[in-house]
N, C-alpha and C positions, 0 to 999 in steps of 0.2 A: 419711657412710655412704648407701648407696643401697639399698634392697631392693627387688627385682625379681621377676618370673617366671623361673625356671630354663630354659635352654635346652639342647639336646644338646650343644653346644659347651661347655658348662662341666663335663662328665661327667668330664675326667682330674683337675680340681682338686678337685670332689666326691668322688671315690675317694682321693684324697691326705689330705684332711681326715678322711675317715671311718677309713682306717686308721692316723691318727695318734691317735683316739681310742676305738677298738674294737679288743677281740680278734677273733682270727680266726674265733671261733666266733659272735660278737655282730655282726661287721661285715657289713653288705649287700653284696652281690657286684655287680661291674659288669654282669652282665645284669639284675639285679633293677633297679639303678639306671636303667639304660637304659630297659627296661619302663617304669618311672615315668614319667621324662620324656617319653616319647611318650604314656603314657595319662593321667597325672594333668593335669587341665584348668585348674585354677586354684589348687591348695595346694601346690604346689613352687616355693619362694622362697628364692632367695639373697641375702646380704648380700654388698655388694661396696664395696669403698674403692679409689680412684685405678685402677681396672680389673680388679682382683685380688679373688678370691672369697674372704671370710674367714668364710663360715659358710653355713648351710642349715638350712631346715626342711622335711621333706614328708611327705606322707600324703594318700590317698585319701579321698574324701567316700564316706560309707558310712550304710547305716539303721541301723546298731547302736550302742547306746549304748556298748558296750566295744570295743576295738581287737580285731580277728580277726587270727590268724596267717597268713590269707591275704594279708593286706597287705604281709606281708614277702617276697613270691614276685614270680614273673613273671606270673602269672596273676592280676594286681592287677584289681580293678574298681572303676572312679571312677563313682561317681552323681551328679557335679556338675551333670549335666544336669536332675536332679529336683529337687525342692522339698525343703526340710527336710534330715533327716540330720545327721551328725555328721563332722568333720575329723578322721580317724584318724592322729595323729602317729606315722609309722613311726621318724622319725630327726630329732632335733636336733643339730648339731653344728658346734663352733666350731674354727678354726684354732688350733693350739698358740699363734701370735703374736699372736692377737686376745682370749684368754682373759683374763677379769676384767674386760673393759673394758665388761659389759652388753650386749653382742650378744645373748646369748641372751635376754634380757628383750625387747629391740627385734624380735627375731624371732618372739617369743610373741606380742607385742602386735599386729604385723602380720597374722599369722595371724588373731587376734579380731576385728582390723578386717575382714577378708574373711568372716569366719564372721557377723558383723552385716550386712554390705552383702548378704551371699547368703542371709541369712535363713536360717541352718544353725541348729539346736538346741543346737549347742556343739561343742566340740572334746575327744577322748580320747586316752589315751596308756597306755602301760606304762612302769614304771621299777622300779628295784633300790629296795631299802628305805632306802638312803643319800640318795636324789633325792626322796623325799617331801616333804621340808620345803621345798625348793626350788621344786615346782611349788605347793605350799600357798602358798608366798609368792605366788605367781603367780595366785592364785585359784581353783588345781583343788583336788577334794575326793578324798580317798582315799576309794576304794569296796571296798577291802578287796583279798584275794589274788586274783590274775587266774587264769583259766582257761589262759592263753596257755602254749606248752611251748616258745617259740623260743627255740633255742639251749640249751636244757635248763636254762635258769635258773628263779629265781623271781622273778614280776613282780607288781607291784601295779597296779591299775586307778585311772587319775586321771581325773576329767572335769570341764572347766569348761561351767557353764551359759550358753549366750547369753542367755536370758532375765532372768538376775541382775543385768544391766547393760545400760540403756539406751543407745543409740547415742550422744545427746546427751550424756549424763554420761559415758560413755567418753573423746569426744574432750577434754571439759573437765578431764577429771580425770588427763591426761597432760601431764607438763611437759618431757619429754625427747623432743623431737621428731625424726623421722629422715624422710628423702624416701622415699616409697614409689613407685616407678614402675611402675605395673600398667597394663594397658590399659583395665582397667574401672575404675580409681580414681585420683582427681586429688585424694585427700586425704593428710595427713600424720599419723602416728601415731607414738607414743612409745616 
C-alpha cells in the first residue's frame, strides 16, 4: 500500500469512494473536492494499491483548534504555508472493497506523521457519536459537542495533540509500516 499526496486526476475515484460511504447530505461535492485538490498543499492524501485508490484523508491546515464548517466548502483556506496550526480533517473515507483492512489507521498515521514533520499543533475533526471510540483508539480526545452544523447533523469535536507524541517515539511505536511517497518525506509510517 502506498500513501501519497492526492492529485487532480484522482478526483473521479475520490468521488466514487465518497458516494459509497456518505449520504447525499453528508457527501462532499465534486466542486468542493476539486477546490480542495487545488488549494490544500500538504494534507490531502490517498492510499493506493496497484495503481487503484482505496481511500483518502483530507483537510486544510488552519489556525483553529476545532474544525470550521468553511473547511467543507469551495472557499477553503489552507494555512500550510504558516507555522503551527491544526490539520482539519474534512474527510476520511475507505473504498468498500478495502474496509476492515486497517487502511483508515494507516491514513491517520500518515497524517500524524505529516503533522509532526511540519510542526503542527495537531489534527482536528468532527464525527458522529458512534465514531468517537474509533478516533479515541487512535489518540484523539473527545472535546464535546461541536458547533458544526454541517449537513444538519450532530457532531463531536475530536483533537489529536502533536505535542503528546514525540517524533522519535512515534516512529518507534508503529509496527505496521506503509510506504509513504510524499515529496517532502522519505520516512515510513505505520
